[in-house]
Structure formats: structure tokens, C-alpha cells
MMTF fields as JSON, N, C-alpha, C and O atoms, coordinates in Angstrom:
{
  "mmtfVersion": "1.0.0",
  "mmtfProducer": "UNKNOWN",
  "numBonds": 339,
  "numAtoms": 340,
  "numGroups": 85,
  "numChains": 1,
  "numModels": 1,
  "chainsPerModel": [1],
  "groupsPerChain": [85],
  "chainIdList": ["A"],
  "bondAtomList": [4, 2, 8, 6, 12, 10, 16, 14, 20, 18, 24, 22, 28, 26, 32, 30, 36, 34, 40, 38, 44, 42, 48, 46, 52, 50, 56, 54, 60, 58, 64, 62, 68, 66, 72, 70, 76, 74, 80, 78, 84, 82, 88, 86, 92, 90, 96, 94, 100, 98, 104, 102, 108, 106, 112, 110, 116, 114, 120, 118, 124, 122, 128, 126, 132, 130, 136, 134, 140, 138, 144, 142, 148, 146, 152, 150, 156, 154, 160, 158, 164, 162, 168, 166, 172, 170, 176, 174, 180, 178, 184, 182, 188, 186, 192, 190, 196, 194, 200, 198, 204, 202, 208, 206, 212, 210, 216, 214, 220, 218, 224, 222, 228, 226, 232, 230, 236, 234, 240, 238, 244, 242, 248, 246, 252, 250, 256, 254, 260, 258, 264, 262, 268, 266, 272, 270, 276, 274, 280, 278, 284, 282, 288, 286, 292, 290, 296, 294, 300, 298, 304, 302, 308, 306, 312, 310, 316, 314, 320, 318, 324, 322, 328, 326, 332, 330, 336, 334],
  "bondOrderList": [1, 1, 1, 1, 1, 1, 1, 1, 1, 1, 1, 1, 1, 1, 1, 1, 1, 1, 1, 1, 1, 1, 1, 1, 1, 1, 1, 1, 1, 1, 1, 1, 1, 1, 1, 1, 1, 1, 1, 1, 1, 1, 1, 1, 1, 1, 1, 1, 1, 1, 1, 1, 1, 1, 1, 1, 1, 1, 1, 1, 1, 1, 1, 1, 1, 1, 1, 1, 1, 1, 1, 1, 1, 1, 1, 1, 1, 1, 1, 1, 1, 1, 1, 1],
  "groupList": [{"groupName": "MET", "atomNameList": ["N", "CA", "C", "O"], "elementList": ["N", "C", "C", "O"], "formalChargeList": [0, 0, 0, 0], "bondAtomList": [1, 0, 2, 1, 3, 2], "bondOrderList": [1, 1, 2], "singleLetterCode": "M", "chemCompType": "L-PEPTIDE LINKING"}, {"groupName": "THR", "atomNameList": ["N", "CA", "C", "O"], "elementList": ["N", "C", "C", "O"], "formalChargeList": [0, 0, 0, 0], "bondAtomList": [1, 0, 2, 1, 3, 2], "bondOrderList": [1, 1, 2], "singleLetterCode": "T", "chemCompType": "L-PEPTIDE LINKING"}, {"groupName": "GLY", "atomNameList": ["N", "CA", "C", "O"], "elementList": ["N", "C", "C", "O"], "formalChargeList": [0, 0, 0, 0], "bondAtomList": [1, 0, 2, 1, 3, 2], "bondOrderList": [1, 1, 2], "singleLetterCode": "G", "chemCompType": "PEPTIDE LINKING"}, {"groupName": "GLN", "atomNameList": ["N", "CA", "C", "O"], "elementList": ["N", "C", "C", "O"], "formalChargeList": [0, 0, 0, 0], "bondAtomList": [1, 0, 2, 1, 3, 2], "bondOrderList": [1, 1, 2], "singleLetterCode": "Q", "chemCompType": "L-PEPTIDE LINKING"}, {"groupName": "LEU", "atomNameList": ["N", "CA", "C", "O"], "elementList": ["N", "C", "C", "O"], "formalChargeList": [0, 0, 0, 0], "bondAtomList": [1, 0, 2, 1, 3, 2], "bondOrderList": [1, 1, 2], "singleLetterCode": "L", "chemCompType": "L-PEPTIDE LINKING"}, {"groupName": "ALA", "atomNameList": ["N", "CA", "C", "O"], "elementList": ["N", "C", "C", "O"], "formalChargeList": [0, 0, 0, 0], "bondAtomList": [1, 0, 2, 1, 3, 2], "bondOrderList": [1, 1, 2], "singleLetterCode": "A", "chemCompType": "L-PEPTIDE LINKING"}, {"groupName": "GLU", "atomNameList": ["N", "CA", "C", "O"], "elementList": ["N", "C", "C", "O"], "formalChargeList": [0, 0, 0, 0], "bondAtomList": [1, 0, 2, 1, 3, 2], "bondOrderList": [1, 1, 2], "singleLetterCode": "E", "chemCompType": "L-PEPTIDE LINKING"}, {"groupName": "PRO", "atomNameList": ["N", "CA", "C", "O"], "elementList": ["N", "C", "C", "O"], "formalChargeList": [0, 0, 0, 0], "bondAtomList": [1, 0, 2, 1, 3, 2], "bondOrderList": [1, 1, 2], "singleLetterCode": "P", "chemCompType": "L-PEPTIDE LINKING"}, {"groupName": "SER", "atomNameList": ["N", "CA", "C", "O"], "elementList": ["N", "C", "C", "O"], "formalChargeList": [0, 0, 0, 0], "bondAtomList": [1, 0, 2, 1, 3, 2], "bondOrderList": [1, 1, 2], "singleLetterCode": "S", "chemCompType": "L-PEPTIDE LINKING"}, {"groupName": "ARG", "atomNameList": ["N", "CA", "C", "O"], "elementList": ["N", "C", "C", "O"], "formalChargeList": [0, 0, 0, 0], "bondAtomList": [1, 0, 2, 1, 3, 2], "bondOrderList": [1, 1, 2], "singleLetterCode": "R", "chemCompType": "L-PEPTIDE LINKING"}, {"groupName": "CYS", "atomNameList": ["N", "CA", "C", "O"], "elementList": ["N", "C", "C", "O"], "formalChargeList": [0, 0, 0, 0], "bondAtomList": [1, 0, 2, 1, 3, 2], "bondOrderList": [1, 1, 2], "singleLetterCode": "C", "chemCompType": "L-PEPTIDE LINKING"}, {"groupName": "LYS", "atomNameList": ["N", "CA", "C", "O"], "elementList": ["N", "C", "C", "O"], "formalChargeList": [0, 0, 0, 0], "bondAtomList": [1, 0, 2, 1, 3, 2], "bondOrderList": [1, 1, 2], "singleLetterCode": "K", "chemCompType": "L-PEPTIDE LINKING"}, {"groupName": "PHE", "atomNameList": ["N", "CA", "C", "O"], "elementList": ["N", "C", "C", "O"], "formalChargeList": [0, 0, 0, 0], "bondAtomList": [1, 0, 2, 1, 3, 2], "bondOrderList": [1, 1, 2], "singleLetterCode": "F", "chemCompType": "L-PEPTIDE LINKING"}, {"groupName": "VAL", "atomNameList": ["N", "CA", "C", "O"], "elementList": ["N", "C", "C", "O"], "formalChargeList": [0, 0, 0, 0], "bondAtomList": [1, 0, 2, 1, 3, 2], "bondOrderList": [1, 1, 2], "singleLetterCode": "V", "chemCompType": "L-PEPTIDE LINKING"}, {"groupName": "ASP", "atomNameList": ["N", "CA", "C", "O"], "elementList": ["N", "C", "C", "O"], "formalChargeList": [0, 0, 0, 0], "bondAtomList": [1, 0, 2, 1, 3, 2], "bondOrderList": [1, 1, 2], "singleLetterCode": "D", "chemCompType": "L-PEPTIDE LINKING"}, {"groupName": "TRP", "atomNameList": ["N", "CA", "C", "O"], "elementList": ["N", "C", "C", "O"], "formalChargeList": [0, 0, 0, 0], "bondAtomList": [1, 0, 2, 1, 3, 2], "bondOrderList": [1, 1, 2], "singleLetterCode": "W", "chemCompType": "L-PEPTIDE LINKING"}, {"groupName": "ILE", "atomNameList": ["N", "CA", "C", "O"], "elementList": ["N", "C", "C", "O"], "formalChargeList": [0, 0, 0, 0], "bondAtomList": [1, 0, 2, 1, 3, 2], "bondOrderList": [1, 1, 2], "singleLetterCode": "I", "chemCompType": "L-PEPTIDE LINKING"}, {"groupName": "HIS", "atomNameList": ["N", "CA", "C", "O"], "elementList": ["N", "C", "C", "O"], "formalChargeList": [0, 0, 0, 0], "bondAtomList": [1, 0, 2, 1, 3, 2], "bondOrderList": [1, 1, 2], "singleLetterCode": "H", "chemCompType": "L-PEPTIDE LINKING"}, {"groupName": "TYR", "atomNameList": ["N", "CA", "C", "O"], "elementList": ["N", "C", "C", "O"], "formalChargeList": [0, 0, 0, 0], "bondAtomList": [1, 0, 2, 1, 3, 2], "bondOrderList": [1, 1, 2], "singleLetterCode": "Y", "chemCompType": "L-PEPTIDE LINKING"}],
  "groupTypeList": [0, 1, 2, 3, 0, 1, 4, 5, 6, 6, 7, 8, 4, 8, 9, 10, 9, 11, 3, 1, 11, 9, 3, 9, 12, 4, 13, 6, 0, 14, 13, 4, 13, 8, 15, 5, 9, 4, 13, 5, 4, 16, 6, 7, 17, 18, 7, 11, 2, 2, 8, 2, 9, 11, 7, 0, 7, 4, 6, 9, 16, 4, 9, 16, 17, 12, 4, 3, 3, 15, 12, 2, 18, 8, 14, 7, 2, 0, 6, 6, 5, 4, 18, 6, 0],
  "groupIdList": [1, 2, 3, 4, 5, 6, 7, 8, 9, 10, 11, 12, 13, 14, 15, 16, 17, 18, 19, 20, 21, 22, 23, 24, 25, 26, 27, 28, 29, 30, 31, 32, 33, 34, 35, 36, 37, 38, 39, 40, 41, 42, 43, 44, 45, 46, 47, 48, 49, 50, 51, 52, 53, 54, 55, 56, 57, 58, 59, 60, 61, 62, 63, 64, 65, 66, 67, 68, 69, 70, 71, 72, 73, 74, 75, 76, 77, 78, 79, 80, 81, 82, 83, 84, 85],
  "secStructList": [7, 7, 7, 7, 7, 7, 4, 4, 4, 7, 2, 2, 2, 2, 6, 6, 7, 7, 7, 7, 2, 2, 2, 2, 2, 2, 2, 2, 2, 2, 2, 2, 1, 7, 2, 2, 2, 2, 2, 2, 2, 2, 4, 4, 4, 1, 7, 7, 7, 7, 1, 1, 1, 7, 7, 7, 7, 2, 2, 2, 2, 2, 2, 2, 2, 2, 2, 2, 2, 2, 2, 6, 7, 7, 2, 2, 2, 2, 2, 2, 2, 2, 2, 2, 7],
  "xCoordList": [83.938, 83.103, 83.782, 84.941, 83.089, 83.673, 83.225, 82.11, 84.101, 83.781, 82.998, 82.88, 82.482, 81.726, 82.675, 83.747, 82.278, 83.117, 83.1, 82.075, 84.248, 84.312, 84.012, 83.951, 83.826, 83.567, 84.743, 84.555, 85.954, 87.143, 87.186, 87.803, 86.533, 86.538, 85.381, 85.334, 84.456, 83.301, 83.793, 84.466, 83.472, 83.989, 83.683, 84.527, 82.509, 82.155, 82.951, 83.127, 83.431, 84.187, 85.688, 86.398, 86.187, 87.632, 88.211, 89.384, 87.416, 87.916, 88.046, 88.836, 87.293, 87.279, 88.335, 88.468, 89.072, 90.049, 91.125, 91.719, 91.364, 92.391, 93.762, 93.946, 94.723, 96.073, 96.762, 96.735, 97.379, 98.055, 99.404, 99.908, 99.983, 101.314, 102.336, 103.224, 102.21, 103.14, 103.025, 104.039, 101.797, 101.608, 102.19, 102.825, 101.973, 102.547, 104.069, 104.727, 104.623, 106.071, 106.625, 107.646, 105.961, 106.433, 106.381, 107.257, 105.377, 105.301, 106.448, 107.088, 106.718, 107.838, 109.168, 110.054, 109.301, 110.52, 110.758, 111.891, 109.705, 109.852, 110.265, 110.977, 109.818, 110.173, 111.627, 112.351, 112.043, 113.361, 114.528, 115.638, 114.294, 115.387, 115.433, 114.424, 116.6, 116.795, 117.14, 118.311, 116.101, 116.304, 117.116, 117.972, 116.862, 117.576, 119.079, 119.882, 119.465, 120.888, 121.526, 122.646, 120.808, 121.351, 121.511, 122.523, 120.512, 120.582, 121.747, 122.501, 121.906, 123.007, 124.368, 125.314, 124.466, 125.72, 126.061, 127.224, 125.047, 125.275, 125.225, 125.874, 124.477, 124.224, 125.475, 125.453, 126.575, 127.763, 128.314, 129.009, 128.011, 128.525, 127.494, 127.809, 126.27, 125.179, 125.257, 125.497, 125.06, 125.167, 124.174, 123.013, 124.649, 123.809, 123.034, 121.998, 123.523, 122.891, 123.454, 123.886, 123.445, 123.929, 122.931, 121.744, 123.432, 122.495, 121.93, 122.654, 120.683, 120.049, 119.047, 118.556, 118.756, 117.745, 118.229, 119.377, 117.345, 117.678, 117.673, 116.858, 118.584, 118.553, 117.332, 116.818, 116.88, 115.744, 116.174, 117.36, 115.223, 115.572, 116.238, 115.808, 117.281, 118.087, 117.258, 117.398, 116.409, 115.635, 114.731, 114.571, 114.149, 113.29, 114.107, 113.671, 115.296, 116.165, 116.545, 116.529, 116.884, 117.242, 116.088, 116.274, 114.9, 113.73, 113.47, 113.191, 113.563, 113.337, 114.401, 114.087, 115.655, 116.741, 116.544, 116.714, 116.188, 115.966, 114.811, 114.921, 113.709, 112.576, 112.977, 112.583, 113.755, 114.2, 115.015, 114.854, 115.884, 116.706, 115.867, 116.012, 114.998, 114.207, 113.202, 112.986, 112.582, 111.581, 112.174, 111.471, 113.46, 114.125, 113.643, 113.581, 113.299, 112.821, 113.976, 115.015, 113.778, 114.695, 114.364, 113.393, 115.155, 114.847, 113.457, 112.674, 113.134, 111.779, 110.691, 109.601, 110.993, 110.03, 109.759, 108.621, 110.817, 110.643, 109.833, 108.977, 110.101, 109.353, 107.861, 107.009, 107.56, 106.165, 105.527, 104.376, 106.269, 105.741, 105.44, 104.456, 106.278, 106.045, 104.777, 104.029, 104.533, 103.31, 102.081, 101.037, 102.197, 101.062, 100.758, 99.603, 101.799, 101.581, 100.946, 100.664],
  "yCoordList": [114.056, 113.767, 112.69, 112.844, 111.626, 110.557, 110.697, 111.136, 110.321, 110.404, 109.187, 108.196, 109.273, 108.169, 107.057, 107.321, 105.788, 104.657, 104.5, 104.706, 104.134, 103.846, 102.372, 101.608, 101.971, 100.556, 99.684, 98.545, 100.221, 99.456, 99.184, 98.213, 100.036, 99.873, 99.022, 98.666, 98.698, 97.887, 96.523, 95.819, 96.127, 94.873, 93.639, 92.75, 93.569, 92.378, 92.29, 91.201, 93.431, 93.428, 93.308, 92.854, 93.707, 93.706, 92.297, 92.112, 91.309, 89.926, 89.383, 88.468, 89.924, 89.425, 90.09, 89.762, 91.007, 91.768, 90.844, 90.049, 90.96, 90.157, 90.75, 91.967, 89.869, 90.321, 90.774, 90.067, 91.95, 92.484, 91.806, 91.14, 91.98, 91.425, 92.009, 91.3, 93.303, 93.968, 93.349, 93.088, 93.117, 92.515, 91.104, 90.729, 90.323, 88.964, 89.032, 88.248, 89.975, 90.134, 90.492, 89.946, 91.404, 91.815, 90.655, 90.535, 89.811, 88.63, 87.684, 87.162, 87.457, 86.598, 87.182, 86.448, 88.492, 89.168, 88.924, 88.677, 88.99, 88.742, 87.305, 87.045, 86.376, 84.965, 84.709, 83.982, 85.302, 84.993, 85.76, 85.234, 86.978, 87.813, 87.731, 87.926, 87.445, 87.389, 88.792, 89.162, 89.566, 90.962, 91.068, 91.946, 90.192, 90.256, 90.062, 90.754, 89.132, 88.899, 90.095, 90.485, 90.68, 91.853, 93.034, 93.734, 93.246, 94.352, 94.132, 95.065, 92.906, 92.608, 92.837, 93.271, 92.551, 92.717, 94.191, 94.585, 95.0, 96.398, 97.332, 98.378, 96.98, 97.88, 98.48, 99.658, 97.715, 98.335, 99.508, 100.362, 99.559, 100.608, 101.692, 102.688, 101.511, 102.454, 103.615, 103.393, 104.85, 105.999, 105.912, 105.549, 106.246, 106.193, 107.489, 107.512, 108.534, 109.846, 110.515, 109.848, 111.769, 112.535, 113.63, 113.38, 114.845, 115.948, 116.21, 116.167, 116.468, 116.683, 115.589, 114.904, 115.438, 114.481, 113.047, 112.722, 112.195, 110.77, 110.09, 110.424, 109.136, 108.395, 107.479, 107.048, 107.194, 106.273, 104.884, 104.555, 104.073, 102.707, 101.947, 102.036, 101.209, 100.526, 99.558, 99.533, 98.772, 97.791, 98.483, 97.996, 99.598, 100.337, 100.827, 100.719, 101.366, 101.846, 100.697, 100.856, 99.544, 98.377, 97.949, 97.704, 97.86, 97.45, 98.419, 98.0, 99.71, 100.713, 100.59, 100.657, 100.411, 100.277, 99.032, 99.095, 97.909, 96.682, 96.87, 96.491, 97.451, 97.683, 98.577, 98.336, 99.601, 100.517, 99.777, 100.018, 98.885, 98.12, 97.112, 97.004, 96.38, 95.334, 95.892, 95.302, 97.021, 97.598, 98.624, 99.12, 98.952, 99.88, 101.311, 102.046, 101.717, 103.076, 104.049, 103.714, 105.249, 106.348, 106.8, 106.323, 107.707, 108.209, 108.855, 108.533, 109.764, 110.336, 109.286, 109.36, 108.31, 107.241, 106.391, 105.993, 106.111, 105.327, 106.113, 105.554, 107.404, 108.247, 108.245, 108.157, 108.343, 108.316, 106.957, 106.89, 105.872, 104.535, 104.346, 103.698, 104.905, 104.809, 105.548, 105.083, 106.696, 107.435, 106.655, 106.695, 105.944, 105.164, 103.974, 103.569, 103.406, 102.246, 102.734, 101.939],
  "zCoordList": [123.899, 122.747, 121.907, 121.522, 121.629, 120.827, 119.387, 119.105, 118.492, 117.073, 116.613, 117.334, 115.441, 114.874, 114.46, 113.916, 114.721, 114.332, 112.817, 112.166, 112.274, 110.849, 110.642, 111.605, 109.402, 109.126, 109.549, 109.975, 109.43, 109.807, 111.306, 111.742, 112.098, 113.552, 114.049, 115.227, 113.172, 113.557, 114.04, 113.286, 115.288, 115.848, 115.002, 114.887, 114.415, 113.639, 112.335, 111.79, 111.834, 110.583, 110.796, 109.899, 111.963, 112.18, 112.193, 111.867, 112.562, 112.567, 111.159, 110.922, 110.226, 108.85, 107.98, 106.801, 108.547, 107.769, 107.21, 107.938, 105.918, 105.259, 105.568, 105.544, 105.858, 106.172, 104.889, 103.882, 104.928, 103.757, 103.564, 104.468, 102.382, 102.111, 103.078, 103.551, 103.37, 104.294, 105.691, 106.339, 106.153, 107.478, 107.532, 108.518, 106.474, 106.436, 106.448, 107.132, 105.686, 105.641, 107.015, 107.433, 107.719, 109.045, 110.035, 110.892, 109.929, 110.801, 110.484, 111.396, 109.195, 108.794, 109.268, 109.707, 109.178, 109.608, 111.096, 111.509, 111.898, 113.334, 113.629, 114.599, 112.792, 112.99, 112.579, 113.261, 111.474, 110.908, 111.53, 111.61, 111.963, 112.47, 113.989, 114.666, 114.506, 115.955, 116.446, 116.537, 116.761, 117.152, 118.433, 118.552, 119.386, 120.669, 120.463, 121.09, 119.593, 119.333, 118.639, 118.969, 117.672, 116.977, 117.932, 117.903, 118.772, 119.729, 120.683, 120.963, 121.189, 122.116, 121.452, 122.109, 120.165, 119.432, 119.209, 119.303, 118.916, 118.548, 119.75, 119.741, 120.771, 121.896, 122.541, 122.898, 122.708, 123.315, 122.509, 123.059, 121.211, 120.333, 120.047, 119.395, 120.523, 120.25, 121.234, 122.421, 120.77, 121.68, 122.838, 122.654, 124.016, 125.217, 125.399, 126.062, 124.826, 124.994, 126.232, 127.172, 126.225, 127.372, 127.642, 127.847, 127.638, 127.755, 126.36, 125.365, 126.306, 125.017, 124.711, 125.609, 123.454, 123.025, 123.222, 122.917, 123.733, 123.891, 122.526, 121.666, 122.327, 121.062, 121.013, 122.046, 119.797, 119.644, 120.118, 120.078, 120.562, 120.974, 119.822, 118.671, 120.15, 119.143, 118.301, 117.078, 118.927, 118.155, 117.136, 116.017, 117.512, 116.578, 115.389, 114.242, 115.667, 114.588, 113.657, 112.437, 114.226, 113.407, 112.514, 111.322, 113.091, 112.306, 111.157, 110.033, 111.443, 110.403, 109.318, 108.129, 109.718, 108.742, 107.868, 106.651, 108.486, 107.718, 106.734, 105.568, 107.199, 106.3, 105.136, 103.995, 105.425, 104.381, 103.331, 102.135, 103.768, 102.829, 102.046, 100.829, 102.724, 102.072, 101.081, 100.023, 101.407, 100.511, 99.554, 98.673, 99.71, 98.805, 98.948, 97.962, 100.166, 100.405, 100.569, 101.137, 100.066, 100.384, 101.804, 102.392, 102.356, 103.705, 103.762, 104.656, 102.822, 102.855, 102.592, 103.16, 101.728, 101.447, 102.672, 102.921, 103.444, 104.669, 105.684, 106.37, 105.781, 106.714, 106.362, 107.246, 105.085, 104.658, 104.933, 105.364, 104.687, 104.959, 106.435, 106.792, 107.292, 108.736, 109.136, 109.997, 108.515, 108.819, 108.346, 108.998, 107.215, 106.701, 107.591, 107.721, 108.212, 109.086, 110.352, 111.249]
}
């Protein structure tokens, strides 16, 4: 059973969506930060995991940490922002 489409999902309206400040910032962040170089630098020191839970991917952790610092989020604030995105 499929649910009813919302206005945001309407194909004719999705192209007209204005980019938010957060979306513009994230695009700029991808242009300015060399994620591959940072990952290569940190990866030898990042836990590989053993038995038990696998560690989160390093690049994801870096992005979350950078966003937390740039937007001034606390840990719970960052968690909430991630759920909103």
C-alpha cells in the first residue's frame, strides 16, 4: 500500500525548491574540504574494530564532527540536527 504524495514530493514542484542556507553550506563544505586527504591522514589511527560493533565510517564521523564544530552544536543538538536532515 502506498501513501499519498505530499506537495514536497510532487515532481513539478521539486524542481522549484529553493536551496536552503544549510544545503548551500554543505555544498561549499564539499568543495573546500579535501575529505579524501583527511581520511588518508587519520585512517591509520582510526579503530578497525574487532569482535563487536563495527566503527562508523571515518568520513561520516569527520563530517559530523566538522558540522558540530561549525554550527556550534552540542552532542544532543548534533544528533537532533542529523535526524532533521
